[in-house]
Every structure is written in structure tokens, then in C-alpha cells.
Legacy VTK file of the C-alpha trace (Angstrom):
# vtk DataFile Version 3.0
C-alpha trace
ASCII
DATASET POLYDATA
POINTS 119 float
-12.137 3.330 -11.726
-10.415 0.883 -13.981
-11.929 -2.543 -14.353
-8.424 -3.999 -13.995
-7.989 -2.443 -10.569
-11.397 -3.732 -9.479
-10.449 -7.258 -10.569
-7.030 -6.959 -8.887
-8.700 -5.857 -5.638
-11.159 -8.758 -5.694
-8.322 -11.193 -6.446
-6.216 -9.709 -3.621
-8.925 -9.997 -0.975
-9.456 -13.573 -2.107
-5.791 -14.324 -1.348
-5.197 -14.861 2.391
-1.617 -13.520 2.346
-2.594 -10.375 0.396
-5.563 -9.806 2.677
-3.335 -10.153 5.754
-0.813 -7.684 4.307
-3.546 -5.153 3.478
-4.794 -5.404 7.046
-1.253 -5.032 8.433
-0.564 -1.772 6.561
-4.003 -0.310 7.263
-2.885 1.618 10.357
0.818 2.098 9.678
3.260 1.763 6.786
5.626 -1.186 7.174
8.750 -2.650 5.589
8.641 -6.028 3.885
10.624 -7.712 6.693
8.127 -6.246 9.205
5.243 -7.586 7.097
6.893 -10.991 6.829
7.196 -11.223 10.603
3.812 -9.714 11.494
1.898 -11.732 8.883
3.852 -14.908 9.617
4.779 -15.480 5.968
8.168 -16.186 4.384
10.131 -13.124 3.272
10.024 -14.241 -0.378
6.229 -14.531 -0.191
5.978 -11.075 1.386
8.012 -9.559 -1.478
5.895 -11.332 -4.099
2.550 -10.398 -2.530
3.536 -6.757 -1.923
4.640 -6.527 -5.559
1.241 -7.883 -6.613
-0.525 -5.314 -4.408
1.652 -2.513 -5.810
0.861 -3.493 -9.396
-2.838 -3.339 -8.487
-2.384 0.182 -6.999
-3.557 -1.062 -3.620
-0.334 -0.281 -1.735
2.311 2.336 -2.433
6.000 2.350 -1.650
7.361 5.259 0.386
10.779 6.008 1.823
11.051 6.243 5.597
14.061 7.814 7.266
14.390 6.142 10.664
16.585 7.364 13.510
19.627 5.538 12.117
19.299 7.721 8.952
19.299 4.704 6.662
16.307 5.063 4.314
13.920 2.115 4.257
11.105 1.378 1.859
7.758 1.066 3.576
4.402 0.154 2.105
1.082 1.816 2.872
-2.498 1.557 1.676
-3.527 3.719 -1.271
-7.106 4.017 0.021
-9.025 4.222 3.301
-11.650 1.603 2.537
-13.556 -0.159 -0.199
-17.165 -1.066 -0.861
-17.989 -4.008 -3.103
-21.418 -4.106 -4.723
-22.975 -6.696 -6.972
-25.400 -5.653 -9.665
-26.702 -6.898 -12.980
-23.343 -6.215 -14.607
-21.331 -8.044 -11.951
-19.180 -6.756 -9.114
-18.128 -3.142 -8.686
-15.600 -1.747 -6.224
-15.643 1.802 -4.920
-12.557 3.010 -3.082
-12.829 5.603 -0.313
-10.212 8.068 0.783
-8.144 8.197 -2.371
-6.440 11.497 -2.939
-4.239 12.754 -5.707
-3.105 15.590 -3.431
0.323 14.929 -1.910
0.478 14.907 1.872
2.930 17.067 3.805
5.040 13.933 4.288
5.053 13.302 0.528
6.154 16.855 -0.223
9.056 16.618 2.239
10.039 13.046 1.338
10.142 13.878 -2.376
12.483 16.842 -1.925
16.241 16.479 -2.316
17.880 15.881 1.033
19.776 19.206 0.831
16.454 21.074 0.468
14.840 19.595 3.572
14.953 22.113 6.398
15.875 25.023 4.134
12.414 26.646 4.231
LINES 1 120
119 0 1 2 3 4 5 6 7 8 9 10 11 12 13 14 15 16 17 18 19 20 21 22 23 24 25 26 27 28 29 30 31 32 33 34 35 36 37 38 39 40 41 42 43 44 45 46 47 48 49 50 51 52 53 54 55 56 57 58 59 60 61 62 63 64 65 66 67 68 69 70 71 72 73 74 75 76 77 78 79 80 81 82 83 84 85 86 87 88 89 90 91 92 93 94 95 96 97 98 99 100 101 102 103 104 105 106 107 108 109 110 111 112 113 114 115 116 117 118
């Protein structure tokens, strides 16, 4: 685990807006306008905080194809949970549920549109 990501995580959970966004995307990926409304923060703040969380590898951007067939970017957690410990060398963060294996959704979403359904 990179020390930079640990620091970014600790900074994020110390920021009320970031913490609220992390909680909001815990169960379901959401768009920035959805996060703005659900978290009761201005849209510009939602964009800025999500960008900060992305740079820290705490949330990831995915494309969602809703019923109207207009792709939308949604943001989801990159981990299932985190444990913070404090020892002689300071704080340490251990992330749970991280996987480098793509999910079935990832494999389909990353394929060219013409290839989807051609299996």
C-alpha cells in the first residue's frame, strides 16, 4: 500500500464532504449530480471532492448505460472497507475487498459497443 494513498484516505475521512460521498457510493455507484443532491452539497463541490477521491484511488469512474441509452459516468468505491491502526510508526490503513480482477460488468462495459451481445 502506498503511503500517499494512506495519507489521502485519512485526509478524505477527515473532510465531511468526502466522507459523505464515500458513504453515498458505498452501496451503489452514483453520478455527480446524484451525489450533489443526496449529500446536499453544491454541484461544483461534488465535482471537486469526487476528483480528490479519484486521485486518491478511493473511488473509480465507470460508465453506466441507463434505459435512455445515454452513457453516464458513475462513481463507485474501490474497496469494501478500511481498517486504520496506530502503531509506533504512526497510522496505517489496510483496505479490504480490493481486487485487480475485472468484474463481469467491467468486461462488458470495456468492450466496444458493437461487440456487446455478439458472444
